[in-house]
TORKOL-4160 file (C-alpha; in steps of 0.2 Angstrom, whole numbers, padded with zeros to 4 digits, m for minus):
327
<pt num="1" X="m0021" Y="m0303" Z="m0021"/>
<pt num="2" X="m0018" Y="m0302" Z="m0002"/>
<pt num="3" X="m0029" Y="m0291" Z="0008"/>
<pt num="4" X="m0023" Y="m0273" Z="0010"/>
<pt num="5" X="m0021" Y="m0266" Z="0027"/>
<pt num="6" X="m0034" Y="m0255" Z="0035"/>
<pt num="7" X="m0031" Y="m0237" Z="0029"/>
<pt num="8" X="m0037" Y="m0220" Z="0036"/>
<pt num="9" X="m0034" Y="m0210" Z="0021"/>
<pt num="10" X="m0032" Y="m0213" Z="0002"/>
<pt num="11" X="m0024" Y="m0200" Z="m0009"/>
<pt num="12" X="m0021" Y="m0200" Z="m0028"/>
<pt num="13" X="m0010" Y="m0188" Z="m0038"/>
<pt num="14" X="0006" Y="m0184" Z="m0046"/>
<pt num="15" X="0023" Y="m0183" Z="m0036"/>
<pt num="16" X="0037" Y="m0175" Z="m0045"/>
<pt num="17" X="0056" Y="m0175" Z="m0042"/>
<pt num="18" X="0060" Y="m0157" Z="m0035"/>
<pt num="19" X="0076" Y="m0149" Z="m0039"/>
<pt num="20" X="0081" Y="m0133" Z="m0030"/>
<pt num="21" X="0097" Y="m0122" Z="m0031"/>
<pt num="22" X="0108" Y="m0123" Z="m0016"/>
<pt num="23" X="0109" Y="m0104" Z="m0016"/>
<pt num="24" X="0097" Y="m0090" Z="m0020"/>
<pt num="25" X="0097" Y="m0083" Z="m0037"/>
<pt num="26" X="0091" Y="m0086" Z="m0055"/>
<pt num="27" X="0091" Y="m0104" Z="m0061"/>
<pt num="28" X="0102" Y="m0100" Z="m0076"/>
<pt num="29" X="0116" Y="m0097" Z="m0064"/>
<pt num="30" X="0114" Y="m0111" Z="m0052"/>
<pt num="31" X="0128" Y="m0123" Z="m0052"/>
<pt num="32" X="0122" Y="m0135" Z="m0039"/>
<pt num="33" X="0105" Y="m0142" Z="m0034"/>
<pt num="34" X="0097" Y="m0152" Z="m0020"/>
<pt num="35" X="0085" Y="m0165" Z="m0024"/>
<pt num="36" X="0069" Y="m0169" Z="m0016"/>
<pt num="37" X="0051" Y="m0174" Z="m0020"/>
<pt num="38" X="0035" Y="m0164" Z="m0021"/>
<pt num="39" X="0017" Y="m0166" Z="m0025"/>
<pt num="40" X="0001" Y="m0159" Z="m0016"/>
<pt num="41" X="m0006" Y="m0176" Z="m0012"/>
<pt num="42" X="0010" Y="m0184" Z="m0007"/>
<pt num="43" X="0013" Y="m0169" Z="0004"/>
<pt num="44" X="m0003" Y="m0172" Z="0013"/>
<pt num="45" X="0001" Y="m0190" Z="0014"/>
<pt num="46" X="0017" Y="m0187" Z="0023"/>
<pt num="47" X="0009" Y="m0174" Z="0035"/>
<pt num="48" X="m0005" Y="m0187" Z="0040"/>
<pt num="49" X="0007" Y="m0201" Z="0041"/>
<pt num="50" X="0019" Y="m0192" Z="0053"/>
<pt num="51" X="0003" Y="m0188" Z="0063"/>
<pt num="52" X="0000" Y="m0206" Z="0065"/>
<pt num="53" X="m0013" Y="m0210" Z="0052"/>
<pt num="54" X="m0012" Y="m0224" Z="0039"/>
<pt num="55" X="m0011" Y="m0217" Z="0022"/>
<pt num="56" X="m0012" Y="m0226" Z="0005"/>
<pt num="57" X="m0005" Y="m0216" Z="m0010"/>
<pt num="58" X="m0011" Y="m0219" Z="m0028"/>
<pt num="59" X="m0001" Y="m0214" Z="m0043"/>
<pt num="60" X="0008" Y="m0218" Z="m0059"/>
<pt num="61" X="0027" Y="m0216" Z="m0061"/>
<pt num="62" X="0039" Y="m0219" Z="m0074"/>
<pt num="63" X="0050" Y="m0234" Z="m0074"/>
<pt num="64" X="0065" Y="m0223" Z="m0071"/>
<pt num="65" X="0076" Y="m0217" Z="m0057"/>
<pt num="66" X="0065" Y="m0202" Z="m0052"/>
<pt num="67" X="0051" Y="m0214" Z="m0049"/>
<pt num="68" X="0062" Y="m0225" Z="m0038"/>
<pt num="69" X="0066" Y="m0209" Z="m0028"/>
<pt num="70" X="0048" Y="m0205" Z="m0025"/>
<pt num="71" X="0043" Y="m0223" Z="m0020"/>
<pt num="72" X="0057" Y="m0225" Z="m0008"/>
<pt num="73" X="0054" Y="m0208" Z="0000"/>
<pt num="74" X="0036" Y="m0211" Z="0003"/>
<pt num="75" X="0038" Y="m0229" Z="0008"/>
<pt num="76" X="0051" Y="m0222" Z="0021"/>
<pt num="77" X="0038" Y="m0211" Z="0028"/>
<pt num="78" X="0027" Y="m0226" Z="0031"/>
<pt num="79" X="0015" Y="m0223" Z="0017"/>
<pt num="80" X="0007" Y="m0238" Z="0008"/>
<pt num="81" X="0013" Y="m0236" Z="m0010"/>
<pt num="82" X="0008" Y="m0254" Z="m0016"/>
<pt num="83" X="m0005" Y="m0247" Z="m0028"/>
<pt num="84" X="0007" Y="m0235" Z="m0037"/>
<pt num="85" X="0010" Y="m0241" Z="m0055"/>
<pt num="86" X="0026" Y="m0240" Z="m0064"/>
<pt num="87" X="0024" Y="m0235" Z="m0083"/>
<pt num="88" X="0037" Y="m0240" Z="m0095"/>
<pt num="89" X="0031" Y="m0228" Z="m0109"/>
<pt num="90" X="0029" Y="m0212" Z="m0100"/>
<pt num="91" X="0041" Y="m0203" Z="m0087"/>
<pt num="92" X="0041" Y="m0197" Z="m0070"/>
<pt num="93" X="0038" Y="m0178" Z="m0069"/>
<pt num="94" X="0051" Y="m0165" Z="m0063"/>
<pt num="95" X="0050" Y="m0147" Z="m0057"/>
<pt num="96" X="0061" Y="m0133" Z="m0052"/>
<pt num="97" X="0060" Y="m0120" Z="m0039"/>
<pt num="98" X="0069" Y="m0103" Z="m0041"/>
<pt num="99" X="0072" Y="m0092" Z="m0025"/>
<pt num="100" X="0077" Y="m0074" Z="m0029"/>
<pt num="101" X="0077" Y="m0068" Z="m0011"/>
<pt num="102" X="0060" Y="m0059" Z="m0012"/>
<pt num="103" X="0042" Y="m0065" Z="m0014"/>
<pt num="104" X="0036" Y="m0082" Z="m0017"/>
<pt num="105" X="0048" Y="m0094" Z="m0027"/>
<pt num="106" X="0046" Y="m0096" Z="m0045"/>
<pt num="107" X="0040" Y="m0114" Z="m0050"/>
<pt num="108" X="0044" Y="m0122" Z="m0067"/>
<pt num="109" X="0035" Y="m0138" Z="m0071"/>
<pt num="110" X="0041" Y="m0152" Z="m0083"/>
<pt num="111" X="0026" Y="m0164" Z="m0082"/>
<pt num="112" X="0017" Y="m0163" Z="m0099"/>
<pt num="113" X="0016" Y="m0181" Z="m0105"/>
<pt num="114" X="0020" Y="m0189" Z="m0088"/>
<pt num="115" X="0014" Y="m0206" Z="m0082"/>
<pt num="116" X="0000" Y="m0198" Z="m0072"/>
<pt num="117" X="m0006" Y="m0189" Z="m0087"/>
<pt num="118" X="m0011" Y="m0205" Z="m0094"/>
<pt num="119" X="m0023" Y="m0210" Z="m0081"/>
<pt num="120" X="m0041" Y="m0215" Z="m0087"/>
<pt num="121" X="m0057" Y="m0221" Z="m0077"/>
<pt num="122" X="m0052" Y="m0238" Z="m0084"/>
<pt num="123" X="m0037" Y="m0238" Z="m0072"/>
<pt num="124" X="m0048" Y="m0236" Z="m0056"/>
<pt num="125" X="m0046" Y="m0252" Z="m0046"/>
<pt num="126" X="m0058" Y="m0257" Z="m0032"/>
<pt num="127" X="m0042" Y="m0261" Z="m0022"/>
<pt num="128" X="m0037" Y="m0243" Z="m0022"/>
<pt num="129" X="m0051" Y="m0240" Z="m0009"/>
<pt num="130" X="m0051" Y="m0256" Z="0000"/>
<pt num="131" X="m0052" Y="m0255" Z="0019"/>
<pt num="132" X="m0051" Y="m0236" Z="0018"/>
<pt num="133" X="m0061" Y="m0223" Z="0028"/>
<pt num="134" X="m0057" Y="m0206" Z="0019"/>
<pt num="135" X="m0052" Y="m0200" Z="0001"/>
<pt num="136" X="m0043" Y="m0184" Z="m0002"/>
<pt num="137" X="m0041" Y="m0177" Z="m0019"/>
<pt num="138" X="m0036" Y="m0160" Z="m0026"/>
<pt num="139" X="m0039" Y="m0150" Z="m0042"/>
<pt num="140" X="m0022" Y="m0153" Z="m0049"/>
<pt num="141" X="m0024" Y="m0171" Z="m0055"/>
<pt num="142" X="m0039" Y="m0167" Z="m0066"/>
<pt num="143" X="m0028" Y="m0154" Z="m0075"/>
<pt num="144" X="m0014" Y="m0166" Z="m0080"/>
<pt num="145" X="m0022" Y="m0176" Z="m0094"/>
<pt num="146" X="m0036" Y="m0179" Z="m0106"/>
<pt num="147" X="m0045" Y="m0191" Z="m0095"/>
<pt num="148" X="m0038" Y="m0187" Z="m0078"/>
<pt num="149" X="m0053" Y="m0176" Z="m0073"/>
<pt num="150" X="m0065" Y="m0191" Z="m0077"/>
<pt num="151" X="m0053" Y="m0203" Z="m0067"/>
<pt num="152" X="m0055" Y="m0192" Z="m0051"/>
<pt num="153" X="m0073" Y="m0190" Z="m0053"/>
<pt num="154" X="m0075" Y="m0209" Z="m0055"/>
<pt num="155" X="m0065" Y="m0212" Z="m0039"/>
<pt num="156" X="m0075" Y="m0200" Z="m0029"/>
<pt num="157" X="m0091" Y="m0208" Z="m0035"/>
<pt num="158" X="m0084" Y="m0225" Z="m0030"/>
<pt num="159" X="m0078" Y="m0218" Z="m0013"/>
<pt num="160" X="m0096" Y="m0211" Z="m0010"/>
<pt num="161" X="m0103" Y="m0229" Z="m0014"/>
<pt num="162" X="m0091" Y="m0236" Z="m0001"/>
<pt num="163" X="m0097" Y="m0225" Z="0012"/>
<pt num="164" X="m0081" Y="m0215" Z="0014"/>
<pt num="165" X="m0080" Y="m0197" Z="0017"/>
<pt num="166" X="m0071" Y="m0186" Z="0004"/>
<pt num="167" X="m0061" Y="m0170" Z="0005"/>
<pt num="168" X="m0057" Y="m0159" Z="m0010"/>
<pt num="169" X="m0044" Y="m0145" Z="m0011"/>
<pt num="170" X="m0046" Y="m0136" Z="m0027"/>
<pt num="171" X="m0027" Y="m0132" Z="m0027"/>
<pt num="172" X="m0029" Y="m0121" Z="m0042"/>
<pt num="173" X="m0014" Y="m0122" Z="m0054"/>
<pt num="174" X="m0017" Y="m0109" Z="m0068"/>
<pt num="175" X="m0002" Y="m0114" Z="m0078"/>
<pt num="176" X="m0009" Y="m0131" Z="m0081"/>
<pt num="177" X="m0026" Y="m0127" Z="m0090"/>
<pt num="178" X="m0037" Y="m0113" Z="m0096"/>
<pt num="179" X="m0047" Y="m0103" Z="m0083"/>
<pt num="180" X="m0063" Y="m0108" Z="m0091"/>
<pt num="181" X="m0059" Y="m0127" Z="m0091"/>
<pt num="182" X="m0053" Y="m0126" Z="m0073"/>
<pt num="183" X="m0068" Y="m0117" Z="m0066"/>
<pt num="184" X="m0080" Y="m0129" Z="m0075"/>
<pt num="185" X="m0071" Y="m0144" Z="m0069"/>
<pt num="186" X="m0068" Y="m0139" Z="m0051"/>
<pt num="187" X="m0086" Y="m0133" Z="m0048"/>
<pt num="188" X="m0092" Y="m0150" Z="m0055"/>
<pt num="189" X="m0082" Y="m0159" Z="m0042"/>
<pt num="190" X="m0089" Y="m0150" Z="m0026"/>
<pt num="191" X="m0105" Y="m0159" Z="m0025"/>
<pt num="192" X="m0095" Y="m0176" Z="m0024"/>
<pt num="193" X="m0086" Y="m0170" Z="m0008"/>
<pt num="194" X="m0090" Y="m0169" Z="0010"/>
<pt num="195" X="m0076" Y="m0156" Z="0014"/>
<pt num="196" X="m0071" Y="m0142" Z="0002"/>
<pt num="197" X="m0055" Y="m0133" Z="0006"/>
<pt num="198" X="m0053" Y="m0118" Z="m0005"/>
<pt num="199" X="m0042" Y="m0103" Z="m0002"/>
<pt num="200" X="m0050" Y="m0086" Z="m0003"/>
<pt num="201" X="m0042" Y="m0082" Z="m0020"/>
<pt num="202" X="m0048" Y="m0099" Z="m0026"/>
<pt num="203" X="m0066" Y="m0096" Z="m0020"/>
<pt num="204" X="m0066" Y="m0079" Z="m0029"/>
<pt num="205" X="m0059" Y="m0087" Z="m0045"/>
<pt num="206" X="m0073" Y="m0100" Z="m0045"/>
<pt num="207" X="m0088" Y="m0089" Z="m0041"/>
<pt num="208" X="m0083" Y="m0071" Z="m0041"/>
<pt num="209" X="m0080" Y="m0058" Z="m0027"/>
<pt num="210" X="m0091" Y="m0061" Z="m0012"/>
<pt num="211" X="m0090" Y="m0060" Z="0007"/>
<pt num="212" X="m0083" Y="m0075" Z="0017"/>
<pt num="213" X="m0100" Y="m0080" Z="0023"/>
<pt num="214" X="m0107" Y="m0079" Z="0005"/>
<pt num="215" X="m0093" Y="m0091" Z="m0001"/>
<pt num="216" X="m0097" Y="m0103" Z="0013"/>
<pt num="217" X="m0116" Y="m0103" Z="0010"/>
<pt num="218" X="m0114" Y="m0105" Z="m0009"/>
<pt num="219" X="m0102" Y="m0120" Z="m0008"/>
<pt num="220" X="m0113" Y="m0128" Z="0005"/>
<pt num="221" X="m0128" Y="m0126" Z="m0007"/>
<pt num="222" X="m0118" Y="m0135" Z="m0021"/>
<pt num="223" X="m0117" Y="m0150" Z="m0010"/>
<pt num="224" X="m0102" Y="m0149" Z="0001"/>
<pt num="225" X="m0105" Y="m0154" Z="0020"/>
<pt num="226" X="m0092" Y="m0142" Z="0026"/>
<pt num="227" X="m0083" Y="m0128" Z="0018"/>
<pt num="228" X="m0065" Y="m0123" Z="0025"/>
<pt num="229" X="m0060" Y="m0106" Z="0019"/>
<pt num="230" X="m0041" Y="m0103" Z="0020"/>
<pt num="231" X="m0038" Y="m0084" Z="0023"/>
<pt num="232" X="m0019" Y="m0084" Z="0023"/>
<pt num="233" X="m0012" Y="m0072" Z="0037"/>
<pt num="234" X="m0030" Y="m0070" Z="0043"/>
<pt num="235" X="m0032" Y="m0088" Z="0048"/>
<pt num="236" X="m0047" Y="m0098" Z="0042"/>
<pt num="237" X="m0065" Y="m0100" Z="0044"/>
<pt num="238" X="m0076" Y="m0115" Z="0043"/>
<pt num="239" X="m0094" Y="m0118" Z="0039"/>
<pt num="240" X="m0103" Y="m0134" Z="0043"/>
<pt num="241" X="m0122" Y="m0135" Z="0044"/>
<pt num="242" X="m0128" Y="m0118" Z="0052"/>
<pt num="243" X="m0111" Y="m0115" Z="0060"/>
<pt num="244" X="m0098" Y="m0103" Z="0056"/>
<pt num="245" X="m0082" Y="m0104" Z="0066"/>
<pt num="246" X="m0066" Y="m0093" Z="0063"/>
<pt num="247" X="m0049" Y="m0098" Z="0070"/>
<pt num="248" X="m0035" Y="m0086" Z="0073"/>
<pt num="249" X="m0019" Y="m0086" Z="0063"/>
<pt num="250" X="m0002" Y="m0091" Z="0070"/>
<pt num="251" X="0010" Y="m0076" Z="0066"/>
<pt num="252" X="0025" Y="m0080" Z="0057"/>
<pt num="253" X="0040" Y="m0068" Z="0058"/>
<pt num="254" X="0051" Y="m0076" Z="0045"/>
<pt num="255" X="0044" Y="m0084" Z="0029"/>
<pt num="256" X="0056" Y="m0095" Z="0019"/>
<pt num="257" X="0045" Y="m0104" Z="0007"/>
<pt num="258" X="0026" Y="m0104" Z="0005"/>
<pt num="259" X="0025" Y="m0118" Z="m0007"/>
<pt num="260" X="0017" Y="m0133" Z="0003"/>
<pt num="261" X="0008" Y="m0122" Z="0016"/>
<pt num="262" X="m0009" Y="m0127" Z="0009"/>
<pt num="263" X="m0005" Y="m0145" Z="0009"/>
<pt num="264" X="0001" Y="m0144" Z="0027"/>
<pt num="265" X="m0015" Y="m0135" Z="0032"/>
<pt num="266" X="m0025" Y="m0149" Z="0024"/>
<pt num="267" X="m0016" Y="m0162" Z="0033"/>
<pt num="268" X="m0018" Y="m0153" Z="0049"/>
<pt num="269" X="m0037" Y="m0151" Z="0046"/>
<pt num="270" X="m0040" Y="m0169" Z="0041"/>
<pt num="271" X="m0031" Y="m0175" Z="0056"/>
<pt num="272" X="m0042" Y="m0166" Z="0067"/>
<pt num="273" X="m0058" Y="m0171" Z="0057"/>
<pt num="274" X="m0052" Y="m0190" Z="0058"/>
<pt num="275" X="m0049" Y="m0189" Z="0076"/>
<pt num="276" X="m0065" Y="m0180" Z="0082"/>
<pt num="277" X="m0078" Y="m0184" Z="0069"/>
<pt num="278" X="m0094" Y="m0173" Z="0066"/>
<pt num="279" X="m0089" Y="m0155" Z="0062"/>
<pt num="280" X="m0106" Y="m0149" Z="0068"/>
<pt num="281" X="m0103" Y="m0156" Z="0086"/>
<pt num="282" X="m0095" Y="m0146" Z="0100"/>
<pt num="283" X="m0078" Y="m0139" Z="0097"/>
<pt num="284" X="m0073" Y="m0151" Z="0083"/>
<pt num="285" X="m0073" Y="m0138" Z="0069"/>
<pt num="286" X="m0063" Y="m0126" Z="0079"/>
<pt num="287" X="m0050" Y="m0139" Z="0085"/>
<pt num="288" X="m0047" Y="m0145" Z="0067"/>
<pt num="289" X="m0046" Y="m0127" Z="0061"/>
<pt num="290" X="m0033" Y="m0122" Z="0074"/>
<pt num="291" X="m0022" Y="m0137" Z="0070"/>
<pt num="292" X="m0023" Y="m0133" Z="0052"/>
<pt num="293" X="m0018" Y="m0115" Z="0054"/>
<pt num="294" X="m0003" Y="m0120" Z="0065"/>
<pt num="295" X="0003" Y="m0133" Z="0052"/>
<pt num="296" X="0001" Y="m0121" Z="0038"/>
<pt num="297" X="0011" Y="m0108" Z="0048"/>
<pt num="298" X="0025" Y="m0121" Z="0051"/>
<pt num="299" X="0026" Y="m0125" Z="0033"/>
<pt num="300" X="0031" Y="m0108" Z="0028"/>
<pt num="301" X="0046" Y="m0108" Z="0039"/>
<pt num="302" X="0057" Y="m0121" Z="0031"/>
<pt num="303" X="0064" Y="m0124" Z="0013"/>
<pt num="304" X="0055" Y="m0138" Z="0005"/>
<pt num="305" X="0037" Y="m0144" Z="0003"/>
<pt num="306" X="0036" Y="m0157" Z="0017"/>
<pt num="307" X="0053" Y="m0159" Z="0026"/>
<pt num="308" X="0049" Y="m0149" Z="0041"/>
<pt num="309" X="0031" Y="m0156" Z="0044"/>
<pt num="310" X="0030" Y="m0162" Z="0063"/>
<pt num="311" X="0027" Y="m0179" Z="0070"/>
<pt num="312" X="0012" Y="m0181" Z="0082"/>
<pt num="313" X="0021" Y="m0179" Z="0098"/>
<pt num="314" X="0030" Y="m0163" Z="0092"/>
<pt num="315" X="0014" Y="m0155" Z="0085"/>
<pt num="316" X="0005" Y="m0158" Z="0102"/>
<pt num="317" X="0020" Y="m0151" Z="0112"/>
<pt num="318" X="0021" Y="m0136" Z="0101"/>
<pt num="319" X="0003" Y="m0132" Z="0101"/>
<pt num="320" X="0003" Y="m0133" Z="0120"/>
<pt num="321" X="0017" Y="m0121" Z="0121"/>
<pt num="322" X="0030" Y="m0134" Z="0128"/>
<pt num="323" X="0048" Y="m0133" Z="0125"/>
<pt num="324" X="0059" Y="m0147" Z="0118"/>
<pt num="325" X="0074" Y="m0153" Z="0129"/>
<pt num="326" X="0088" Y="m0153" Z="0117"/>
<pt num="327" X="0103" Y="m0157" Z="0128"/>
């Protein structure tokens, strides 16, 4: 096997083909759909790639046209998909969004028995992490199949042995498993990560109702080196060592689609972390949180999970308040 290129971030997870009605209203009456792709880990991958980082995406896909679409889209975004496996026995997953003009969109998954659900620890290859600095995982993949949680755990252990840093977004999906199993599995993975990225509601799900500072202290005690608590419209707060830093939100006047905002937040935070390093030094934590908040706010203002994510020069211009010359 030829040597893989140096990689900033490795992600692993399921991407699905996303079908969305062209107009708002119930799915039952939608005559036409647009096609895209979506998945928490691939959303983060695209966000980081557009910001100039080298990303390797690990997955299993069906040997079907939907798998072709996902691979070509991610490769077109500059992501290394060389370690994604095509499975001739199990299909690529699909999901639908339903927009009714009020509240968050309804989501319908068709992913049971998908190619990714067949992942086992025996599938983990040393090449997945070759030349990589950081591993990003979510709590979605552990819910997808009988051995997927063990697979993610094994990969985190291997990354730790390789001296990599690890981030973990619980990304709770209640439709995929029981609350008891979700809580037990997600809590068991926190000691294996350096950066834990829960939303405030996910933190409450995991350990009950507490104050923000109590959440931060508790998850640090479990083994995370930094805890990044997403507060929605109230911004975010980060805990690292003895430090607690809160970053203001970026107000959004028109919310179109909230799905993918957490992934944009994660991409923004990780980009800041990878650029600046130690979160306990100087303003590194605040800078990463500020970028994360801004990325998350941008993601709510367009339809689709990742299509509107900015490139690096665009992000820096927007953060600095600059205006684009359009004509």
